[in-house]
Legacy VTK file of the C-alpha trace (Angstrom):
# vtk DataFile Version 3.0
C-alpha trace
ASCII
DATASET POLYDATA
POINTS 198 float
-12.603 -49.084 -4.550
-15.992 -47.611 -3.701
-14.613 -45.759 -0.654
-11.792 -44.216 -2.732
-14.378 -43.044 -5.278
-16.618 -41.545 -2.580
-13.632 -39.813 -0.925
-12.548 -38.271 -4.220
-16.119 -37.045 -4.843
-16.185 -35.498 -1.363
-12.834 -33.776 -1.988
-14.061 -32.524 -5.350
-17.189 -31.139 -3.713
-15.051 -29.408 -1.063
-12.932 -27.858 -3.812
-15.947 -26.691 -5.828
-17.728 -24.958 -2.924
-15.160 -22.136 -2.469
-15.037 -21.600 -6.234
-18.827 -21.255 -6.389
-18.756 -18.910 -3.382
-16.097 -16.681 -4.982
-17.944 -16.694 -8.305
-21.252 -15.689 -6.703
-20.013 -13.092 -4.244
-16.915 -11.653 -5.954
-16.864 -12.270 -9.704
-20.558 -11.684 -10.499
-20.831 -8.378 -8.544
-17.535 -7.142 -10.000
-18.647 -7.909 -13.552
-21.987 -6.247 -12.853
-20.247 -3.063 -11.673
-17.883 -3.140 -14.654
-20.599 -3.535 -17.294
-22.809 -0.946 -15.607
-19.953 1.565 -15.588
-19.031 1.215 -19.270
-22.424 2.196 -20.625
-22.493 5.160 -23.022
-23.968 7.565 -20.475
-21.150 6.772 -18.053
-18.475 7.250 -20.718
-19.896 10.680 -21.630
-19.030 11.850 -18.121
-15.320 11.447 -18.903
-15.623 14.145 -21.570
-16.633 16.832 -19.090
-13.800 19.054 -17.906
-14.881 18.811 -14.260
-14.561 15.013 -14.206
-11.238 15.169 -16.079
-9.895 17.655 -13.525
-11.031 15.425 -10.662
-9.329 12.376 -12.208
-6.112 14.341 -12.851
-6.042 15.764 -9.311
-6.751 12.358 -7.785
-3.979 10.766 -9.841
-1.259 13.319 -9.142
-2.020 13.567 -5.420
-1.928 9.757 -5.158
1.442 9.674 -6.941
2.848 12.469 -4.740
1.507 10.809 -1.576
3.032 7.468 -2.591
6.467 8.920 -3.358
6.616 10.907 -0.103
5.328 7.950 1.949
8.100 5.767 0.483
10.730 8.448 1.168
9.603 8.502 4.814
9.239 4.699 5.027
12.657 3.668 3.671
14.791 5.102 6.524
12.361 3.677 9.080
12.531 0.258 7.395
16.342 0.517 7.401
16.420 1.246 11.146
13.915 -1.503 11.962
15.892 -4.064 9.944
19.458 -3.138 10.900
19.370 -1.932 14.499
18.286 -3.567 17.720
16.943 -1.235 20.379
14.702 -1.200 23.424
10.979 -1.211 22.659
11.574 -2.215 19.038
8.364 -4.241 18.846
6.399 -1.408 20.416
7.892 1.026 17.884
6.945 -1.285 15.015
3.395 -1.450 16.339
3.176 2.313 16.820
4.207 3.099 13.247
1.404 0.812 12.066
-1.179 2.564 14.235
-2.175 5.272 11.709
-3.033 2.593 9.154
-5.733 1.093 11.385
-7.262 4.379 12.544
-10.592 5.357 10.966
-9.922 7.826 8.152
-12.573 10.256 9.354
-10.840 10.478 12.758
-7.520 11.306 11.104
-9.222 13.850 8.843
-10.796 15.644 11.810
-7.487 15.512 13.720
-5.651 17.110 10.797
-8.304 19.847 10.612
-7.661 20.583 14.295
-3.854 20.485 14.038
-3.261 22.351 10.767
-3.729 26.112 10.476
-7.032 27.132 8.909
-5.400 28.425 5.705
-4.212 24.847 4.984
-7.623 23.229 5.476
-8.933 21.411 2.409
-5.726 21.939 0.421
-3.679 19.472 -1.598
-0.883 19.831 0.970
-3.171 18.735 3.822
-4.515 15.827 1.786
-1.036 14.581 0.852
0.155 15.011 4.444
-2.782 12.937 5.728
-2.160 10.228 3.118
1.529 10.056 4.034
0.604 9.819 7.725
-1.791 6.971 6.979
0.501 4.913 4.784
4.153 5.431 5.737
3.982 2.859 8.562
2.412 0.229 6.355
5.081 0.786 3.683
7.851 0.710 6.314
6.601 -2.597 7.729
6.323 -4.167 4.263
9.759 -3.006 3.104
11.348 -3.710 6.501
10.179 -7.325 6.417
11.982 -7.792 3.084
15.033 -5.912 4.371
15.336 -8.357 7.261
15.724 -11.169 4.714
18.867 -9.617 3.187
21.859 -11.550 4.486
24.390 -9.252 6.236
27.282 -11.098 4.579
26.303 -9.498 1.258
26.971 -6.042 2.718
30.195 -7.239 4.355
31.450 -8.740 1.091
30.651 -5.542 -0.827
32.447 -3.398 1.765
35.461 -5.725 1.617
35.572 -5.167 -2.142
35.598 -1.405 -1.574
31.952 -0.505 -2.176
30.890 2.859 -0.791
27.635 3.084 1.201
25.916 4.646 -1.838
27.210 1.895 -4.146
26.083 -0.707 -1.607
22.613 0.824 -1.526
22.219 1.103 -5.311
23.775 -2.213 -6.361
22.766 -4.603 -3.578
20.114 -3.308 -1.203
17.639 -1.562 -3.525
17.649 -4.335 -6.166
16.914 -6.872 -3.415
14.138 -4.627 -2.063
12.611 -4.007 -5.499
9.682 -6.407 -5.026
8.625 -5.021 -1.658
9.059 -1.401 -2.799
6.898 -2.058 -5.875
4.276 -3.858 -3.780
4.228 -1.069 -1.195
3.997 1.544 -3.956
1.056 -0.136 -5.644
-0.856 -0.648 -2.403
-0.195 2.884 -1.109
-1.110 4.393 -4.500
-4.372 2.432 -4.560
-5.218 3.473 -1.001
-4.477 7.136 -1.762
-6.341 7.044 -5.079
-9.473 5.540 -3.566
-9.527 7.223 -0.144
-12.713 9.103 0.493
-12.737 9.608 4.249
-9.598 11.761 4.244
-10.882 13.894 1.369
-14.222 14.535 3.072
LINES 1 199
198 0 1 2 3 4 5 6 7 8 9 10 11 12 13 14 15 16 17 18 19 20 21 22 23 24 25 26 27 28 29 30 31 32 33 34 35 36 37 38 39 40 41 42 43 44 45 46 47 48 49 50 51 52 53 54 55 56 57 58 59 60 61 62 63 64 65 66 67 68 69 70 71 72 73 74 75 76 77 78 79 80 81 82 83 84 85 86 87 88 89 90 91 92 93 94 95 96 97 98 99 100 101 102 103 104 105 106 107 108 109 110 111 112 113 114 115 116 117 118 119 120 121 122 123 124 125 126 127 128 129 130 131 132 133 134 135 136 137 138 139 140 141 142 143 144 145 146 147 148 149 150 151 152 153 154 155 156 157 158 159 160 161 162 163 164 165 166 167 168 169 170 171 172 173 174 175 176 177 178 179 180 181 182 183 184 185 186 187 188 189 190 191 192 193 194 195 196 197
């Protein structure tokens, strides 16, 4: 009886340690940042037109970057999920490469590649964000696409479904979760990226 009690206390202690760690190093700093940022002086900044313009620009460029990255990622995810070809694993790794590159390196590369009249424009920023994130979105959506059973497509075709009907009634609804997840992550990355903007 005593050993069972001591084992349960040890397990309880093991369960409490990660919770204390997360509370100390994640929750407390996050709450500190939150309460520091909602002071009256900080809220007054939102009334200035310059800050409002920055927030609006950041929001619309993140939305545009996300939409374009998904438009580029969906055909790639389709190919990765539905076709088998030589060097498929290498191709999957290569499309993920931009995501792991340092943002400052990509920013400098885009400055070298793009003509000087496009430097520091919204077009260049969106292009860099799409380059960074399309591979990540393609991998995320492609992993879900691989889970779709091919018999669903075969059954729909047998019943006379066109490719467009197949896409809108079977494939996209089954991909909804991964598309939403990819959208949220890409939007957050584009909204908070600083290295590309600099």
